[in-house]
C-alpha positions as CSV (number, residue, x, y, z in Angstrom):
1,M,28.0,-22.5,19.7
2,P,26.2,-25.3,21.6
3,G,24.7,-24.1,24.8
4,G,23.5,-25.9,28.0
5,D,23.7,-29.5,28.9
6,Q,21.5,-31.6,26.7
7,E,20.5,-35.1,27.6
8,P,22.1,-37.6,25.2
9,G,20.0,-37.9,22.1
10,S,20.2,-37.5,18.4
11,Y,21.3,-34.4,16.5
12,Y,20.5,-33.3,12.9
13,V,22.3,-30.7,10.8
14,G,20.3,-28.4,8.6
15,V,22.0,-26.3,5.8
16,D,20.1,-23.4,4.2
17,V,21.6,-21.7,1.1
18,G,19.9,-18.3,0.8
19,T,20.4,-15.5,-1.6
20,G,23.3,-13.8,0.2
21,S,24.6,-16.4,2.6
22,V,24.8,-20.1,3.6
23,R,23.6,-20.9,7.1
24,A,23.8,-24.1,9.1
25,A,22.3,-25.2,12.4
26,L,22.7,-28.2,14.8
27,V,19.2,-29.1,15.9
28,D,18.0,-31.7,18.4
29,Q,15.0,-34.1,18.3
30,R,12.8,-31.4,20.0
31,G,13.6,-28.9,17.2
32,T,15.9,-26.7,19.5
33,L,18.7,-24.9,17.7
34,L,21.9,-25.8,19.6
35,A,24.4,-24.0,17.3
36,F,24.2,-21.7,14.3
37,A,26.7,-20.3,11.8
38,D,26.5,-18.3,8.6
39,Q,28.9,-17.4,5.8
40,P,28.3,-14.9,3.0
41,I,28.4,-16.1,-0.6
42,N,29.3,-14.1,-3.8
43,Q,26.9,-12.8,-6.3
44,W,27.6,-11.3,-9.7
45,E,25.4,-9.0,-11.7
46,P,27.3,-8.7,-15.1
47,Q,24.4,-6.7,-16.5
48,F,20.9,-5.6,-15.4
49,N,18.6,-8.5,-14.5
50,H,21.5,-11.1,-14.9
51,H,22.3,-12.5,-11.4
52,E,24.9,-15.3,-11.1
53,Q,26.6,-17.4,-8.4
54,S,29.2,-20.1,-8.2
55,S,28.4,-23.7,-7.1
56,E,32.0,-24.2,-6.0
57,D,31.9,-21.0,-3.8
58,I,28.6,-22.2,-2.3
59,W,29.8,-25.7,-1.5
60,A,32.9,-24.3,0.2
61,A,30.7,-22.0,2.3
62,C,28.6,-25.1,3.3
63,G,31.8,-26.6,4.7
64,V,32.7,-23.5,6.7
65,V,29.3,-23.4,8.4
66,T,28.8,-27.1,9.0
67,K,32.3,-27.4,10.6
68,K,31.4,-24.5,12.9
69,V,28.1,-25.9,14.2
70,V,29.5,-29.3,15.1
71,Q,32.6,-28.0,16.9
72,G,33.0,-29.7,20.3
73,I,30.1,-32.1,19.6
74,D,30.2,-35.9,19.8
75,L,29.9,-36.6,16.1
76,N,28.4,-40.0,16.7
77,R,25.2,-38.4,17.8
78,I,24.7,-36.7,14.4
79,R,22.1,-38.8,12.6
80,G,21.0,-36.9,9.5
81,L,21.7,-33.9,7.2
82,G,19.2,-31.9,5.3
83,F,19.7,-29.2,2.6
84,D,17.4,-26.4,1.4
85,A,18.4,-23.7,-1.1
86,T,17.0,-21.0,-3.4
87,C,15.6,-22.4,-6.7
88,S,18.6,-21.3,-8.7
89,L,19.8,-23.2,-11.8
90,V,23.2,-25.0,-11.6
91,V,24.9,-26.0,-14.9
92,L,27.6,-28.7,-15.0
93,D,29.2,-30.5,-17.9
94,K,29.2,-34.3,-18.5
95,Q,32.1,-34.7,-16.0
96,F,30.2,-32.6,-13.4
97,H,32.5,-29.6,-13.9
98,P,31.0,-26.0,-13.9
99,L,30.0,-24.4,-17.2
100,P,29.6,-20.6,-17.8
101,V,26.1,-19.1,-17.8
102,N,27.4,-15.8,-19.0
103,H,28.8,-14.2,-22.2
104,E,32.1,-13.7,-20.5
105,G,32.8,-17.4,-20.5
106,D,33.6,-17.5,-16.8
107,S,32.8,-21.1,-15.8
108,H,33.2,-20.3,-12.1
109,R,29.9,-18.4,-12.4
110,N,27.8,-21.4,-13.3
111,I,24.5,-20.6,-11.5
112,I,21.6,-18.5,-12.9
113,M,20.1,-17.2,-9.6
114,W,16.4,-17.5,-8.8
115,L,15.8,-13.7,-9.1
116,D,17.5,-13.5,-12.5
117,H,15.1,-12.0,-15.1
118,R,17.1,-12.4,-18.3
119,A,14.6,-14.9,-19.9
120,V,11.7,-12.4,-20.3
121,S,11.3,-13.1,-24.1
122,Q,11.6,-16.8,-23.5
123,V,8.9,-17.0,-20.8
124,H,6.6,-14.8,-22.9
125,R,6.9,-17.4,-25.8
126,I,6.4,-20.3,-23.4
127,N,3.2,-18.7,-22.0
128,E,1.9,-18.1,-25.5
129,T,1.9,-21.9,-26.1
130,K,-0.9,-22.1,-23.5
131,H,0.3,-25.7,-22.8
132,S,-1.6,-27.7,-20.3
133,V,1.3,-27.9,-17.8
134,L,0.9,-24.1,-17.3
135,Q,-2.4,-24.7,-15.4
136,Y,-0.2,-26.0,-12.5
137,V,1.7,-22.6,-12.3
138,G,-1.4,-20.4,-12.0
139,G,-1.9,-20.3,-15.7
140,V,1.2,-18.2,-16.4
141,M,4.9,-19.4,-16.0
142,S,7.2,-17.1,-14.1
143,V,10.5,-15.8,-15.6
144,E,12.1,-17.1,-12.3
145,M,11.3,-20.8,-13.2
146,Q,13.8,-23.1,-15.0
147,A,12.3,-23.7,-18.4
148,P,12.7,-20.1,-19.7
149,K,16.3,-20.0,-18.3
150,L,17.2,-23.3,-20.0
151,L,15.7,-21.9,-23.3
152,W,17.8,-18.7,-22.8
153,L,21.0,-20.8,-22.4
154,K,20.2,-22.7,-25.6
155,E,19.5,-19.6,-27.6
156,N,22.3,-17.4,-26.2
157,L,25.2,-19.7,-25.1
158,R,24.8,-22.7,-27.5
159,E,28.5,-23.5,-27.9
160,T,30.0,-22.4,-24.6
161,C,27.3,-23.9,-22.4
162,W,24.3,-25.7,-23.9
163,D,26.1,-28.2,-26.1
164,K,28.6,-29.1,-23.4
165,A,26.0,-29.4,-20.6
166,G,25.6,-32.8,-19.0
167,H,23.6,-31.9,-15.9
168,F,21.1,-29.1,-15.0
169,F,20.4,-29.1,-11.3
170,D,18.1,-27.0,-9.1
171,L,20.5,-25.8,-6.4
172,P,19.0,-27.9,-3.5
173,D,19.4,-31.0,-5.7
174,F,23.0,-30.0,-6.6
175,L,23.8,-29.9,-2.8
176,S,22.3,-33.4,-2.1
177,W,24.2,-34.8,-5.2
178,K,27.4,-33.2,-3.9
179,A,26.9,-34.8,-0.5
180,T,26.0,-38.3,-1.7
181,G,27.0,-38.7,-5.3
182,V,23.4,-39.6,-6.1
183,P,22.0,-37.4,-8.9
184,A,18.4,-38.0,-7.8
185,R,16.1,-34.9,-7.8
186,S,13.6,-33.9,-5.1
187,L,10.0,-33.9,-6.0
188,C,9.8,-30.4,-4.5
189,S,12.2,-28.8,-7.0
190,L,11.0,-30.6,-10.1
191,V,7.3,-30.2,-9.5
192,C,7.5,-26.5,-8.4
193,K,10.1,-25.2,-10.9
194,W,10.5,-27.6,-13.8
195,T,6.9,-28.6,-14.8
196,Y,7.3,-32.3,-13.6
197,S,4.2,-34.1,-12.5
198,A,4.2,-36.2,-9.4
199,E,1.7,-38.5,-11.1
200,K,2.7,-38.4,-14.8
201,G,6.4,-37.4,-14.8
202,W,7.8,-35.3,-17.6
203,D,5.5,-34.1,-20.4
204,D,7.3,-34.7,-23.7
205,S,5.0,-32.4,-25.7
206,F,5.8,-29.4,-23.5
207,W,9.6,-29.6,-24.0
208,K,9.0,-30.2,-27.7
209,V,6.6,-27.2,-28.2
210,I,9.0,-24.8,-26.5
211,G,12.0,-26.0,-28.5
212,L,13.8,-28.0,-25.8
213,E,13.0,-31.6,-27.0
214,D,16.8,-32.4,-26.8
215,L,16.3,-32.6,-22.9
216,S,14.2,-35.7,-23.3
217,A,17.3,-37.7,-24.5
218,N,18.3,-40.7,-22.3
219,N,15.1,-40.5,-20.4
220,Y,15.7,-36.9,-19.3
221,S,19.0,-37.7,-17.7
222,K,20.2,-34.1,-17.9
223,I,17.3,-32.7,-15.8
224,G,16.5,-35.8,-13.7
225,N,14.9,-39.2,-14.0
226,Q,15.2,-40.4,-10.5
227,V,12.8,-38.4,-8.4
228,L,12.3,-38.8,-4.6
229,P,10.0,-37.1,-2.1
230,P,11.6,-34.5,0.3
231,G,13.1,-36.2,3.3
232,A,13.8,-39.6,1.6
233,S,17.2,-41.0,2.3
234,L,19.7,-40.8,-0.6
235,G,22.1,-43.6,-1.6
236,S,24.5,-44.7,1.1
237,G,24.5,-41.3,2.9
238,L,27.3,-38.8,3.1
239,T,30.3,-39.9,1.0
240,P,33.8,-39.9,2.5
241,E,34.9,-37.0,0.3
242,A,31.8,-34.9,1.2
243,A,32.3,-35.8,4.9
244,K,35.8,-34.4,4.7
245,D,34.5,-31.2,3.1
246,L,31.8,-30.7,5.7
247,G,33.5,-32.0,8.8
248,L,30.7,-34.5,9.4
249,P,30.8,-38.3,9.8
250,A,30.8,-40.3,6.5
251,G,27.7,-42.5,6.0
252,I,25.2,-40.3,8.0
253,A,21.8,-40.1,6.3
254,V,21.3,-37.3,3.7
255,A,17.8,-36.3,2.7
256,A,16.2,-35.4,-0.6
257,S,16.1,-31.6,-0.4
258,L,13.6,-28.7,-0.4
259,I,13.5,-25.2,-1.9
260,D,14.3,-22.8,0.9
261,A,10.7,-21.3,1.2
262,H,9.3,-24.8,1.4
263,A,11.7,-25.7,4.2
264,G,10.4,-22.7,6.1
265,G,6.8,-23.9,5.5
266,L,7.8,-27.3,6.8
267,G,9.5,-25.7,9.8
268,V,6.4,-23.8,10.9
269,I,3.1,-25.1,9.5
270,G,2.9,-28.3,11.6
271,A,3.4,-26.7,15.1
272,D,1.2,-27.7,18.0
273,V,-1.0,-24.6,18.7
274,R,-3.0,-25.8,21.7
275,G,-3.6,-23.3,24.4
276,H,-3.1,-20.1,22.3
277,G,-6.7,-19.3,21.6
278,L,-6.4,-19.8,17.9
279,A,-9.2,-20.7,15.5
280,C,-6.9,-23.2,13.7
281,E,-6.6,-25.3,16.9
282,G,-9.6,-27.4,16.1
283,Q,-9.2,-27.1,12.3
284,P,-7.2,-29.2,9.8
285,V,-3.6,-28.0,8.9
286,T,-5.1,-26.8,5.6
287,S,-6.5,-23.7,7.4
288,R,-2.9,-22.5,8.0
289,L,-0.9,-20.3,5.6
290,A,2.9,-20.3,6.0
291,V,4.5,-17.0,4.9
292,I,8.2,-17.2,4.5
293,C,9.5,-13.6,4.3
294,G,13.1,-12.8,3.4
295,T,14.6,-11.2,0.3
296,S,11.3,-12.3,-1.3
297,S,8.1,-13.7,0.3
298,C,6.4,-17.0,-0.3
299,H,2.9,-17.9,0.8
300,M,2.4,-21.6,1.2
301,G,-1.1,-23.1,1.5
302,I,-1.9,-26.8,1.5
303,S,-5.1,-28.7,0.6
304,K,-6.3,-32.3,0.5
305,N,-7.6,-32.0,-3.0
306,P,-6.0,-29.9,-5.9
307,I,-7.1,-26.2,-5.9
308,F,-6.3,-24.1,-9.0
309,V,-5.7,-20.5,-8.1
310,P,-5.2,-18.0,-11.0
311,G,-1.8,-16.3,-10.7
312,V,-0.8,-18.6,-7.8
313,W,1.7,-21.5,-8.4
314,G,0.5,-25.0,-8.0
315,P,-1.3,-27.1,-7.1
316,Y,1.8,-29.2,-6.6
317,F,1.3,-32.7,-5.2
318,S,3.5,-33.7,-2.2
319,A,5.9,-30.8,-3.0
320,M,6.2,-29.7,0.7
321,I,4.2,-32.2,2.8
322,P,3.7,-35.7,1.5
323,G,0.0,-36.4,0.5
324,F,-1.0,-32.7,0.4
325,W,-1.4,-30.4,-2.6
326,L,0.6,-27.1,-2.3
327,N,-0.3,-23.7,-3.6
328,E,2.5,-21.2,-3.5
329,G,1.8,-17.4,-3.7
330,G,4.7,-15.0,-3.8
331,Q,6.1,-11.5,-3.8
332,S,9.3,-11.2,-5.8
333,V,11.0,-8.6,-3.6
334,T,10.0,-7.7,-0.1
335,G,13.1,-7.5,2.1
336,K,15.0,-6.2,-0.8
337,L,12.3,-3.5,-1.5
338,I,12.3,-2.3,2.1
339,D,16.1,-1.9,1.9
340,H,15.8,-0.1,-1.4
341,M,13.3,2.4,-0.1
342,V,15.2,3.1,3.1
343,Q,18.7,3.2,1.7
344,G,17.7,5.4,-1.2
345,H,16.2,8.2,1.0
346,A,18.1,11.4,1.6
347,A,17.9,10.9,5.4
348,F,19.5,7.4,5.3
349,P,23.0,8.6,6.4
350,E,21.4,10.4,9.4
351,L,19.4,7.2,10.2
352,Q,22.6,5.1,10.1
353,A,24.3,7.5,12.4
354,E,21.4,7.6,14.9
355,A,21.0,3.8,14.9
356,T,24.7,3.2,15.3
357,A,24.8,5.7,18.2
358,R,22.1,3.6,20.0
359,C,23.6,0.2,19.0
360,Q,20.4,-0.6,17.1
361,S,19.7,-1.9,13.6
362,V,18.3,0.8,11.3
363,Y,14.9,-1.0,11.4
364,A,14.7,-1.2,15.2
365,Y,15.5,2.5,15.2
366,L,12.8,3.3,12.6
367,N,10.2,1.3,14.6
368,S,11.0,3.3,17.8
369,H,11.0,6.5,15.8
370,L,7.5,5.8,14.4
371,D,6.3,5.2,18.0
372,L,7.7,8.6,18.9
373,I,6.0,10.5,16.1
374,K,2.6,8.7,16.1
375,K,1.4,10.7,19.1
376,A,-2.0,9.4,20.3
377,Q,-3.0,7.6,17.1
378,P,-2.2,4.0,16.1
379,V,1.2,3.9,14.3
380,G,-0.4,2.6,11.0
381,F,-2.5,5.8,10.7
382,L,0.7,7.8,9.9
383,T,0.3,6.8,6.2
384,V,-3.2,8.2,5.7
385,D,-2.1,10.1,2.6
386,L,1.0,8.1,1.6
387,H,0.4,4.9,-0.4
388,V,2.8,2.4,-2.0
389,W,2.3,-0.3,-4.7
390,P,5.2,-2.7,-4.0
391,D,5.8,-4.3,-7.4
392,F,9.2,-2.8,-8.1
393,H,10.3,-6.1,-9.6
394,G,7.0,-7.1,-11.2
395,N,4.1,-9.1,-9.7
396,R,4.5,-12.8,-9.0
397,S,1.1,-13.4,-7.4
398,P,-1.8,-13.2,-7.9
399,L,-1.5,-10.9,-11.0
400,A,1.5,-12.8,-12.5
401,D,2.6,-9.7,-14.4
402,L,6.3,-9.0,-14.5
403,T,5.7,-5.7,-16.4
404,L,4.2,-4.0,-13.4
405,K,6.2,-1.3,-11.7
406,G,6.3,0.2,-8.2
407,M,4.3,3.3,-7.3
408,V,4.3,5.9,-4.5
409,T,1.7,8.5,-4.1
410,G,1.6,11.3,-1.5
411,L,5.2,12.6,-1.6
412,T,6.1,16.1,-0.3
413,L,9.3,18.1,-0.3
414,S,10.2,16.8,3.1
415,Q,13.5,14.8,3.3
416,D,13.8,14.4,7.1
417,L,13.9,11.3,9.3
418,D,10.1,11.5,10.0
419,D,9.6,11.4,6.2
420,L,11.9,8.3,5.8
421,A,10.2,6.5,8.7
422,I,6.7,7.1,7.2
423,L,7.8,5.9,3.8
424,Y,9.3,2.8,5.4
425,L,6.0,2.2,7.2
426,A,4.0,2.6,4.0
427,T,6.3,0.1,2.2
428,V,5.8,-2.5,5.0
429,Q,2.0,-1.9,4.8
430,A,2.1,-2.3,1.0
431,I,3.8,-5.7,1.3
432,A,1.1,-6.8,3.8
433,F,-1.6,-5.6,1.4
434,G,0.0,-7.7,-1.2
435,T,-0.3,-10.7,1.1
436,R,-4.0,-9.8,1.6
437,L,-4.5,-9.8,-2.1
438,I,-2.9,-13.3,-2.4
439,I,-5.1,-14.7,0.4
440,E,-8.2,-13.3,-1.2
441,A,-7.3,-15.0,-4.5
442,M,-6.7,-18.3,-2.7
443,E,-9.9,-18.1,-0.7
444,T,-11.9,-17.3,-3.8
445,A,-10.6,-20.5,-5.4
446,G,-11.5,-22.7,-2.5
447,H,-8.9,-22.3,0.3
448,S,-10.1,-21.4,3.8
449,I,-7.4,-19.7,5.8
450,S,-7.7,-18.7,9.5
451,T,-4.1,-18.2,10.7
452,L,-0.8,-17.0,9.3
453,F,2.5,-18.7,10.3
454,L,5.4,-16.3,9.6
455,C,9.1,-17.1,9.5
456,G,12.2,-15.8,7.7
457,G,14.2,-12.6,8.3
458,L,11.4,-10.1,8.1
459,S,9.4,-12.1,10.8
460,K,11.9,-10.8,13.3
461,N,10.6,-7.2,12.7
462,P,7.6,-6.6,15.0
463,L,6.2,-3.8,12.8
464,F,6.2,-6.1,9.8
465,V,4.4,-8.8,11.8
466,Q,1.8,-6.5,13.4
467,M,1.0,-4.9,10.0
468,H,0.4,-8.4,8.5
469,A,-2.0,-9.2,11.4
470,D,-3.8,-5.8,11.2
471,I,-4.1,-5.7,7.4
472,T,-5.2,-9.3,6.8
473,G,-7.3,-9.5,10.0
474,L,-5.7,-12.8,10.9
475,P,-3.6,-13.8,13.9
476,V,0.1,-14.4,13.2
477,V,2.0,-17.3,14.8
478,L,5.7,-16.9,15.2
479,S,7.9,-19.9,15.8
480,Q,9.8,-20.5,19.0
481,E,12.9,-20.9,16.8
482,V,13.2,-17.9,14.6
483,E,15.3,-19.9,12.2
484,S,12.4,-21.9,11.0
485,V,14.0,-22.6,7.6
486,L,16.9,-24.3,9.2
487,V,14.5,-26.3,11.4
488,G,12.8,-27.4,8.2
489,A,16.1,-28.5,6.7
490,A,16.9,-30.4,9.9
491,I,13.5,-32.1,9.9
492,L,14.5,-33.5,6.4
493,G,17.7,-34.9,7.9
494,A,15.6,-36.4,10.8
495,C,13.3,-38.1,8.4
496,A,16.1,-39.5,6.3
497,S,17.7,-40.9,9.5
498,G,14.6,-43.0,10.2
499,D,14.2,-41.5,13.7
500,F,10.7,-40.4,12.7
501,T,8.1,-42.4,10.9
502,S,6.9,-39.5,8.7
503,V,7.5,-35.9,7.8
504,Q,4.3,-35.1,9.7
505,E,5.5,-36.7,12.9
506,A,8.8,-34.9,12.7
507,M,7.0,-31.6,12.0
508,A,4.7,-32.0,15.0
509,R,7.7,-32.9,17.3
510,M,10.2,-30.3,16.0
511,S,8.2,-27.1,15.3
512,K,7.0,-25.1,18.3
513,V,4.9,-21.9,18.7
514,G,6.8,-19.0,20.2
515,K,4.5,-15.9,20.1
516,V,1.1,-15.1,18.7
517,V,0.3,-11.6,17.4
518,F,-3.4,-10.8,17.1
519,P,-4.9,-8.1,14.8
520,R,-6.1,-4.8,16.2
521,H,-9.7,-5.2,15.0
522,E,-10.5,-1.6,16.0
523,D,-8.2,-0.4,13.1
524,K,-10.0,-2.5,10.5
525,R,-12.0,0.3,8.8
526,Y,-8.8,2.4,8.2
527,Y,-7.0,-0.6,6.6
528,D,-10.0,-1.5,4.5
529,K,-9.9,2.1,3.1
530,K,-6.2,1.9,2.4
531,Y,-6.7,-1.5,0.7
532,Q,-9.2,0.2,-1.6
533,V,-6.5,2.7,-2.5
534,F,-4.0,-0.1,-2.9
535,L,-6.2,-1.8,-5.5
536,K,-6.9,1.5,-7.3
537,L,-3.1,2.1,-7.7
538,V,-2.6,-1.0,-9.9
539,E,-5.8,-0.2,-11.8
540,H,-4.5,3.3,-12.5
541,Q,-1.1,2.0,-13.5
542,K,-2.7,-0.2,-16.2
543,E,-4.8,2.8,-17.4
544,Y,-1.6,4.9,-17.7
545,A,0.1,2.1,-19.7
546,A,-2.9,1.9,-22.0
547,I,-2.9,5.7,-22.5
548,M,0.8,5.7,-23.4
549,K,0.3,2.8,-25.8
550,G,-2.7,4.3,-27.5
551,D,-2.7,6.2,-30.8
């Protein structure tokens, strides 16, 4: 709920639709969160690798959270609304009603989620075309992008879905349409996930070669022909119907949206770092890498000129910050992997009981347990003979290989709490080594990165943050507001309201540095050795696969 007496000023509402919940915040002109609310949303997994949601369920949850954050507030001071969401695919018919994306014919489930991997055969065929648009996604399209999912729908649900479809939205664009009635798309979604070019528009030859030329009908009306930069004001603002749903004033400015990770990047990357002793203080914003870490992790680096990084998405022009090219590295599951490793261990029930008894989260308890068992050595050294390769859901960047599997080497017969804590540590380290591999690929291609800016759920875990600093050798900046993604969404609303002259001005005013975590350089030699082992793991995995495939 709103806290403290604020001087009269403008407020903005940011709405973030994540994988498992919708969150909203009321944010002021200084980027301070005045109120926060969240609401879980449903997910369905009708079969392995099929992940679905409901647009009606999500919109209803948006109304629950927005009404909570503006309770007791002078609504006349709310000037703008911004949305961000996962890059999930929403399917509607010609009358904007939901269509089923499943064999069961359940039209309530009309969203193929971002992490859905059903379109493996389709993405393989798309990549075999070697079409020129693929150079903007690191040379290889991901199964998590929209083209393979659209092709899957055409090939598998022709009658029940494809032939009836009138509109295919990225989830962030669905939300801004629902709020304004304007079916415009954000440059962010279309450029990052749909192969759209900010300079040239849609490429007819791509859709034709993959067998989806029917999407080009009526000037691509089904997938978007009005494209706006993030933060641009849409139509006449919030419609009366949407205002009623959300509990907000009709007519307030609504912004063209962002994908959730990009909103996190927007919320952190522009912060004023003066006085913190950071190398990036006197350097351009292009020396900063925003790492948004939640269920998955995204690594956002920007440049003045396009940089092509093999296995890293982009360069995307103006997809996050107007006028800059964006490269986006990523790890498909990070938060989800840590949960998987910890919850699957035999000592997990004991861990739950111990954490509950101390009124701590399981991760706070594990962090303190590691401090207890490390004795005189640095905590990271506990994994000297336990190594993890973290690609349990394939590799997004920089190897772009969804056939890769997870690996653990160094297991014993022990099943106690110490064993669980060390496995958890090794998993966190593996994710940080994955970030180091992405940074190395970006720097080899021409980026120059001196500082990490972390946000998202995992950035609240001090062990996760320290390991990223130690393993990459770079300082980590944490935002004053931990909910940086929501600040990013609110920045969009602030831009749409006209209260700031540019996205850059709003970023500088509304994102603040909270804490800086520096690497322990004395541990560098140890982590360099572990990194050598890390790279050997994937090399060996490929060798094993070759042996098994051989005659």
